[in-house]
Every structure is written in C-alpha cells, then in structure tokens.
C-alpha positions as CSV (number, residue, x, y, z in Angstrom):
1,M,0.0,0.0,0.0
2,G,1.5,3.4,-1.1
3,T,2.3,6.2,1.3
4,L,-0.4,8.5,-0.2
5,Q,-3.0,5.8,0.1
6,N,-2.1,5.4,3.8
7,D,-2.4,9.2,4.2
8,V,-6.0,9.0,2.7
9,L,-7.0,6.1,5.0
10,G,-5.6,8.0,7.9
11,L,-7.8,11.0,7.3
12,F,-11.0,9.1,8.1
13,A,-11.4,7.5,11.5
14,A,-13.1,4.1,11.0
15,R,-15.2,2.0,13.4
16,K,-17.2,-1.2,13.1
17,G,-20.8,-1.6,14.0
18,H,-24.3,-1.6,12.5
19,F,-25.0,1.6,10.5
20,L,-27.8,3.1,8.5
21,F,-26.3,5.1,5.6
22,E,-27.7,8.1,3.7
23,S,-28.4,5.8,0.8
24,G,-30.8,3.7,2.9
25,H,-28.4,0.7,2.9
26,H,-27.0,-0.9,6.0
27,G,-23.3,-1.6,6.6
28,D,-20.8,-2.5,9.2
29,L,-18.1,0.2,8.6
30,W,-18.5,3.9,9.4
31,L,-15.9,6.5,8.4
32,N,-15.9,9.7,10.5
33,I,-15.5,12.2,7.6
34,P,-16.0,15.8,9.0
35,P,-12.8,15.8,11.2
36,A,-10.7,15.2,8.1
37,Y,-11.3,18.8,7.1
38,Q,-10.1,20.3,10.4
39,N,-6.5,20.3,9.0
40,P,-6.9,21.8,5.5
41,R,-3.2,21.5,4.7
42,K,-3.2,17.7,5.2
43,I,-6.3,17.1,3.0
44,R,-5.2,19.6,0.4
45,Q,-2.1,17.3,-0.3
46,C,-4.5,14.5,-1.2
47,A,-6.7,16.9,-3.2
48,A,-3.7,17.9,-5.2
49,E,-3.1,14.3,-6.1
50,L,-6.7,13.8,-7.1
51,A,-6.5,17.0,-9.2
52,R,-3.4,15.6,-11.0
53,M,-5.4,12.4,-11.8
54,L,-8.4,14.2,-13.1
55,K,-6.6,16.8,-15.2
56,P,-6.3,14.6,-18.4
57,H,-10.1,14.3,-18.5
58,G,-10.6,17.9,-19.5
59,A,-13.2,19.0,-16.9
60,R,-13.8,22.7,-16.9
61,V,-15.9,22.6,-13.7
62,I,-15.5,20.5,-10.6
63,C,-18.8,19.7,-8.8
64,G,-19.2,18.3,-5.3
65,P,-22.1,17.3,-3.2
66,L,-22.6,19.3,0.0
67,V,-21.4,19.1,2.7
68,E,-17.8,17.7,2.8
69,G,-17.6,16.5,-0.8
70,A,-18.0,20.1,-1.9
71,F,-15.2,21.3,0.3
72,L,-12.9,18.8,-1.4
73,A,-14.2,19.6,-4.9
74,Q,-13.4,23.3,-4.3
75,M,-9.8,22.4,-3.4
76,V,-9.5,20.2,-6.5
77,A,-10.9,23.0,-8.7
78,D,-8.4,25.4,-7.2
79,E,-5.6,23.0,-7.9
80,M,-6.7,22.6,-11.5
81,G,-7.4,26.2,-12.1
82,V,-11.0,25.6,-13.2
83,N,-14.5,26.6,-12.0
84,F,-16.4,25.0,-9.1
85,C,-20.0,24.3,-8.3
86,F,-21.9,22.3,-5.7
87,A,-25.1,20.3,-5.2
88,E,-27.4,20.8,-2.3
89,Q,-29.3,18.0,-0.4
90,F,-33.0,17.6,-0.4
91,A,-35.4,14.9,0.8
92,R,-36.8,12.6,-1.8
93,P,-39.1,10.0,-0.1
94,R,-39.0,6.6,-1.7
95,T,-41.3,3.6,-1.1
96,D,-38.4,1.2,-1.1
97,G,-36.4,3.2,1.4
98,L,-33.3,3.5,-0.7
99,Y,-31.8,6.8,-1.9
100,P,-34.2,9.0,0.1
101,I,-31.8,12.0,-0.2
102,A,-31.1,13.7,-3.5
103,Y,-28.9,16.5,-4.7
104,R,-29.5,19.5,-6.9
105,I,-27.3,22.3,-8.2
106,P,-28.6,25.7,-7.1
107,E,-30.6,27.6,-9.7
108,P,-28.0,30.5,-10.1
109,L,-25.3,28.0,-11.0
110,R,-27.2,25.9,-13.5
111,P,-27.0,28.0,-16.7
112,A,-23.2,28.1,-16.7
113,L,-23.1,24.3,-16.8
114,S,-24.8,23.8,-20.2
115,G,-22.5,21.9,-22.6
116,V,-19.6,22.1,-20.1
117,P,-17.5,19.0,-19.1
118,V,-17.8,18.5,-15.4
119,A,-16.0,16.2,-13.0
120,V,-18.0,15.1,-10.0
121,V,-15.8,14.8,-6.9
122,D,-16.6,13.4,-3.4
123,D,-14.3,12.5,-0.5
124,V,-15.6,9.0,0.0
125,I,-17.8,6.9,-2.3
126,N,-19.5,4.1,-0.5
127,A,-23.0,3.3,-1.9
128,G,-22.5,6.3,-4.2
129,S,-25.9,8.0,-3.5
130,A,-24.5,11.6,-3.4
131,V,-22.5,11.2,-6.6
132,R,-25.3,9.3,-8.4
133,S,-27.8,12.0,-7.6
134,T,-25.4,14.8,-8.6
135,I,-24.8,13.2,-12.0
136,E,-28.5,12.9,-12.5
137,D,-29.0,16.6,-11.8
138,L,-26.1,17.6,-14.0
139,A,-27.9,15.9,-16.9
140,T,-30.9,18.2,-16.4
141,C,-28.4,21.1,-16.6
142,D,-27.2,19.8,-20.0
143,A,-23.7,19.4,-18.5
144,R,-21.4,16.6,-19.8
145,V,-19.9,14.5,-17.0
146,A,-16.3,14.0,-17.9
147,A,-15.1,11.9,-14.8
148,I,-15.8,10.9,-11.3
149,G,-13.2,11.5,-8.6
150,A,-12.8,10.5,-5.0
151,L,-10.1,10.3,-2.3
152,L,-11.4,6.9,-1.2
153,T,-13.8,4.3,-2.7
154,L,-15.2,1.4,-0.8
155,G,-16.0,-1.9,-2.6
156,N,-17.5,-2.0,-6.1
157,P,-20.3,0.7,-6.2
158,A,-18.1,3.5,-7.4
159,S,-16.7,1.6,-10.3
160,E,-20.2,0.3,-11.2
161,L,-21.5,3.9,-11.1
162,A,-18.7,5.1,-13.3
163,S,-19.3,2.3,-15.8
164,A,-23.0,3.0,-15.9
165,A,-22.3,6.6,-16.6
166,G,-19.7,5.8,-19.2
167,V,-17.0,7.9,-17.5
168,P,-13.6,7.2,-15.9
169,L,-13.2,6.9,-12.2
170,E,-10.1,8.3,-10.5
171,T,-9.5,7.4,-6.8
172,V,-6.5,8.0,-4.6
173,A,-7.2,5.1,-2.4
174,H,-9.5,2.0,-2.6
175,L,-10.7,-0.6,-0.1
176,P,-11.8,-3.6,-2.2
177,K,-14.0,-5.2,0.5
178,N,-17.0,-3.4,2.0
179,N,-20.2,-4.8,3.3
180,L,-23.4,-3.0,2.1
181,W,-26.8,-4.5,2.4
182,E,-30.4,-3.5,1.6
183,P,-32.4,-3.4,4.8
184,S,-34.4,-6.5,4.1
185,A,-31.2,-8.5,3.5
186,C,-29.1,-7.2,6.4
187,P,-27.6,-10.0,8.5
188,L,-27.0,-7.6,11.4
189,C,-30.7,-6.8,11.6
190,A,-31.4,-10.5,11.5
191,A,-29.0,-11.0,14.4
192,G,-30.8,-8.3,16.4
193,E,-27.9,-5.8,16.5
194,P,-29.0,-2.2,17.2
195,L,-28.9,0.2,14.2
196,E,-27.1,3.5,14.3
197,T,-27.9,6.3,11.8
198,T,-24.8,8.0,10.3
199,R,-23.8,10.4,7.5
200,D,-22.8,8.5,4.4
201,T,-22.0,9.0,0.7
C-alpha cells in the first residue's frame, strides 16, 4: 500500500458496528469524515493528487455534493485552475427506502453548466448516493460528466456507477472489501444488533 493511500486512509477514523447510511443501505463500517477537514493542509495534499489524476479528462468545472464533498471539490478545482460548483441536499421520499436523499445544483449556477465538461468529486464513495444524484441533476443542466473522482472508494459501487455513466473513475485510495446490504437482507438486523444512523456518501 503506497504512502499516499495510507495518508488518505488515515484521514477518516473508522469504526465497526451496524449503521444506516444516507443511501438507505445498512453496513458494518463507518468513516468519520468531518474531522478530516479540520486540517486543510493535510487534506489539500490529497486533493492535489486527485486533481493531477483528473486533469487529463478535460473538466472545466468540478462539482461536489454538500457538505464535505463540496469542500474537497473546491480544493480540486483550485488546484486545476477551473471553476467550481456544488449540489445541495433535499429529501426525496422513496417507497423502497433506498436513496431518500437527492442533490440539486442551485438555480443561479445551472445556466453556466450547459454543454460544459464537469468532473464530480466526493471525498468517500460508498453506496454512491450523493455522486449518483449529482450526476442525474447535471444531466438536467445539459452538462457533460467527464469523470468521477474520490479520495477513497469502498467496494464496487463507485466503479459500477462510473461504468453505468460511461465515464472514468479516479480514486487516490481504494478498499476492495466493503459490506453494504439492503435493509431486508441485512444480517446484522437478523441478528438483532441495534442500528445506528450516520452520515454516508
């Protein structure tokens, strides 16, 4: 494992348990993301590497989902010398309980995205709910998604999302094994383990 990958993994304090993620999925690994932004210098070093990886894809705007993903996206945009935008959360009730939170680019930022290549950046991609919804909304702005970028990806959802969107995925660090279950198939629920609600991507 490279030094930079270790640096990325060290940014996010991990703990095991039984968690309900923003996507509606259940899992057994939670990453404490907000404290990673308390030291901007440290996370900026990782953002610079992600910017280097994304540069060949020709994005003219870097877009990140609020909250923390947008902070990273702004750093990456600054490193690349391109524009930045963000997507805001809103509730989207679903009968199946999955992906109840969606993301939308604010109205004043939307006209400038038409026809523009955009890279969608998040700090950690787990189930991919924030990135997926941001990509969906960029399509309604007539933007062209050029790439997806992350400091850390967990399991297969990020690569599957990038493949479905037909765009490259750039990630500084990757953990290949990650447990993510739909609520009805969660073995921790079946075992009667208490569920904890967390922030997820």
